[in-house]
C-alpha distance (Angstrom), angle and dihedral (degrees) to the residues before:
residue distance angle dihedral
M1 . . .
D2 3.76 . .
R3 3.71 115.5 .
C4 3.80 90.4 -96.7
V5 3.86 131.8 17.5
D6 3.81 131.9 176.1
A7 3.88 103.7 -113.5
H8 3.74 90.1 -158.3
E9 3.77 96.7 52.4
I10 3.77 106.2 36.3
E11 3.75 115.4 111.5
L12 3.75 118.5 -114.8
T13 3.79 129.4 -153.4
P14 3.91 117.0 -121.2
L15 3.81 116.5 -109.7
P16 3.77 123.5 -152.2
L17 3.80 117.0 -112.0
E18 3.74 118.2 -154.4
A19 3.82 110.8 -116.7
D20 3.95 90.5 -129.6
D21 3.84 89.5 54.4
I22 3.93 93.8 58.3
L23 3.74 107.3 90.2
A24 3.87 99.1 170.8
G25 3.80 139.6 3.7
R26 3.80 126.7 0.3
P27 3.76 102.7 -71.2
V28 3.75 121.9 -178.2
A29 3.80 123.4 -156.9
A30 3.76 127.3 -156.6
A31 3.77 136.5 172.6
R32 3.81 145.1 176.3
T33 3.66 127.7 -160.0
L34 3.79 110.9 -137.5
G35 3.76 99.4 -172.0
E36 3.78 148.5 -75.8
L37 3.74 131.2 -75.0
G38 3.79 116.1 -167.4
G39 3.82 90.8 -20.6
T40 3.86 92.8 -51.3
E41 3.90 118.8 115.0
F42 3.65 124.4 -130.0
G43 3.76 131.2 -174.3
L44 3.78 150.4 119.8
W45 3.86 127.3 -72.4
A46 3.74 129.8 -176.8
L47 3.79 139.3 -174.2
T48 3.83 128.8 -170.1
A49 3.83 122.8 -142.0
G50 3.70 118.4 -54.2
T51 3.75 140.6 73.3
V52 3.88 124.1 -82.9
R53 3.74 134.4 165.5
D54 3.85 123.1 -136.5
V55 3.73 142.9 175.2
E56 3.88 108.4 -125.9
A57 3.84 135.4 -128.4
D58 3.73 121.8 -143.2
E59 3.83 99.2 -81.0
I60 3.73 150.3 147.2
F61 3.87 120.0 -155.1
V62 3.69 141.8 177.3
V63 3.88 119.6 -143.8
L64 3.76 108.4 -126.3
E65 3.90 97.2 178.8
G66 3.74 141.4 -13.8
D67 3.82 140.9 59.3
A68 3.80 122.0 -99.3
T69 3.76 147.8 133.7
V70 3.78 125.9 -129.9
R71 3.72 115.6 -157.5
F72 3.78 125.2 -164.9
E73 3.82 127.1 -151.1
T74 3.78 88.6 -115.6
G75 3.84 87.2 67.7
E76 3.82 95.0 -107.4
S77 3.83 116.2 129.3
I78 3.78 133.1 -170.9
E79 3.82 126.2 -155.6
L80 3.86 109.9 -134.0
T81 3.83 117.3 -149.7
P82 3.89 128.4 146.3
G83 3.68 111.0 -60.6
A84 3.84 98.2 26.5
V85 3.78 112.3 136.7
V86 3.82 112.5 -156.4
R87 3.80 135.7 -174.4
L88 3.81 118.0 -148.1
H89 3.84 123.2 -171.8
A90 3.80 124.3 -143.5
G91 3.81 112.0 -94.7
E92 3.79 97.8 19.4
R93 3.82 112.8 142.1
T94 3.82 112.4 -135.5
E95 3.73 143.5 175.2
W96 3.75 118.5 -145.8
E97 3.87 117.1 -158.1
V98 3.79 108.5 -171.5
R99 3.76 118.6 -165.3
S100 3.85 97.9 174.5
P101 3.84 124.9 15.0
L102 3.79 110.6 -67.1
R103 3.85 123.3 -145.8
K104 3.74 125.1 178.0
L105 3.79 141.3 176.4
Y106 3.79 108.7 -132.7
V107 3.79 138.2 -168.4
A108 3.80 111.6 -164.9
V109 3.83 138.3 176.5
G110 3.81 120.1 -135.1
């Protein structure tokens, strides 16, 4: 990564979504690893409108743009809007309902 990038403008690489994980709409995922810091990866991730399920990595992220809800199999849910800082734990099963394109800056282990 350069010393400074525009997190809203940097181009991301499309990621495949498993058909079984798409619950509604036609969402498209994309990401770009920006680098490592002390062996921990950081980068940008985005998802267009729709609903998908996922199994999480050990991660913390900051929502840069978008409007979404992430639901956990425990019944907990979190509203995602710009500025939200969220902690995910490895192995958690989630459902992401994205109403407007979501973009986040993440820091993830492993």
